[in-house]
N, C-alpha and C positions, 0 to 999 in steps of 0.2 A: 504493500499500501504506500503511495506516495504520500508526503510531509500536506501535499495541500489536500489529498483523499480524506487523510488522519484528522486533519483541522476540520474538514467538513462535518465529519463523522460526531468528532466531539462537541462542535457545536450544535448540531441538530437535537444530538442526545440530550446535552445538559443546558442547553438554552431555549430551546422551544417553550415558548408560552404554553403551559398546559392548562391556560382558560380558567386558574383559580388564581384569582387576586382577593387578598386580605388587606386589610389596611393595618398598617403597623406604625411604630412610634415616630413622631414628629409626622403625621401624617403621611407617612409613605407608604409606598404602593409595595408589596411581598410577592414575590413571584415564589411559584414551587413546581416542581419537577413533575414526572409523571409518576413518581413514587411515595410526592407526599413530602420531601424534602425540601427545606427554604433554597433556592438558589443564591449563593452567595461567592466574591470574587476579589482577591487584594494582591499584594506583592510584597514582595522579598525586595526594597531596595539597600541596593550598592551604591557607594560613592563613586566607583566606578569600574572598570571592566577586570581589574587586579582583584575583585569581590574581598576586600578584606576587610571592610567597614560595612555595618548594616545599620537603616535606619529605625527607631523604632520610634512610639508615640506613645503618649502617655493615656489610661484609661479613662472617658470622660467620668466615671464612676469613681473610680479609684484611682486620685493623680499621681499616686506615688508607684505605681507598677505599670510596665510596658506593654504594649502590643503590637502586633504586625498589621498595618493599616488593612481594613477589608470592611466589608459591608452587603448589601445585599444589592442583588440585580435588580433593576428597574422594568417594567414593562417595556419589550421592542429592543433590549439593552443588548448586547453582546458580552462575552465573557473579558474580552480585551477592552473594552468600552465601559464598563464597569469597575475593572482592576485601575485603567488609568484616572478615571473618575474619583474613586475612593482616595488612591494617592495623592490628587487635588487637594480635595476636600478633607482627609485626616491628616496629613502631613507636610500640605503646601508644597509639594513636588510636583514635576515634570520631568518625566523621561523616558528612556526609549526601552519597548520590553526587548528583554534579551532572548528569555525560553519560557516554556510552557510548561509546568514542575505536573501540573496532574490536578485533578477534583479530589478531593480530602472529605471522608465522612466522619462526620458526627454523630452518632446514632443517639446519644442522651438529647441534644438538643436539635435534633433531625434537622440540621445542615449540611450541606454539601457545598463545599468551598472550593473554586477554581482557584490557582496560585499559580502567579508568573514571578519570574524574574525582570528588574528592573533596572536599570542603569541612569543614575542622575542626571539630567542636562539643566535643568534650573531648578535652585530653592528659593521658593519666597524668604521674604524679608520674616522675622519671625513676627515683629508687632503687627505688620500689614496681614500676613495669613490669619492671626487672630482676629481681627477684625474683619477682615473678608469673611469667613468664618462663623464669626462671632463665638469664637472656641475658648474653652480654659485649658486646653491641652498641652502640654510641651512634648517637645522630641529631643532626642539624642541621638548621636554615634556611639555604636559601642563595635567593640572587637566581635570575630566571629564568637570566640567562648562566652563574651560576657552579655552577648547578642541570646544566647544558647539559655544563659542561666538566670537572664530577667525576665524570661516569660513565663512566669508561675500563674499567672491567672487564668491564660486559656492553656493549658499544657499541651494540646492536639498541634500548638503552633510551632513548639522546637521542631516535631517532625519536619515542618515547611522549612526551618533552616538546615536541620539536615540532610534534606535532600537537592536543597540548592545548593550546600557543599559539596555534597556528594558528586552533582554533576558540573561542577565548575574547575575553576584553574587551582583552587586550593582543597581539593579534595585530598591529598595527601595529611592534611591535619587529622582526619579521621583515623589516621593507621596510629597514633601517639593514644587513643584510648582514652583523651581526656574529653571526647563528647561523644555521650553514648549510645549507638546505633541501634534505635527502638524498631520495633512493628510498626510499619507505616500503614495509618489508614487512608493511603491514597490509593484510588479504585484502579483498576488493571491498566490504565493508559499509561505510558513509560511518557517522560519527560522529555520533548522535542523542544529543537530550535523554531522559532518564531519568525516570519517574516512580516513584510507589510501589511500581507492579507490574512494574516490572523487573529481572531476569528471574526468574519466581518458580516459574514451570511447568517441569514436569521431562517 
């Protein structure tokens, strides 16, 4: 299967609007897949293609705890569109999507989150971003080890970091044993490189 065909398959399976839309917090519309899981997308944001630093944002409800920028897919949105929007809204970041890690399932909360790797191209000034988004969030750059250790609010997000490292230029870090290689909740689709066309079809 070609990369384009794979991306279309992922997009059709995980992004197709199931026709069931429910109002969520802040008057957002939530979308669900055919299995009843809420559709979400987010990014592991690296400072550059060396992939040595990861940007995390503070939780809106627990300011002392950090998370990976991610959120619900809006009706009519693709995975990549949602991931890019969430990076801007939750972290004040614009960037280039480098690869698609996969869709991660969280059975307890009934979420399936599509996760991409993004390289930073523009970082909005902190004060400007807070006014723009009317947010009290903070953000910070962390080393790979620090980012992994800081993700204690949503433990499944540690898997995103591990898979991002495993598929990038710093994969040798995992051989040190400092970062545990956990059983992934990623569904069967393997990580793939992304192009300007993935995924954009509805």
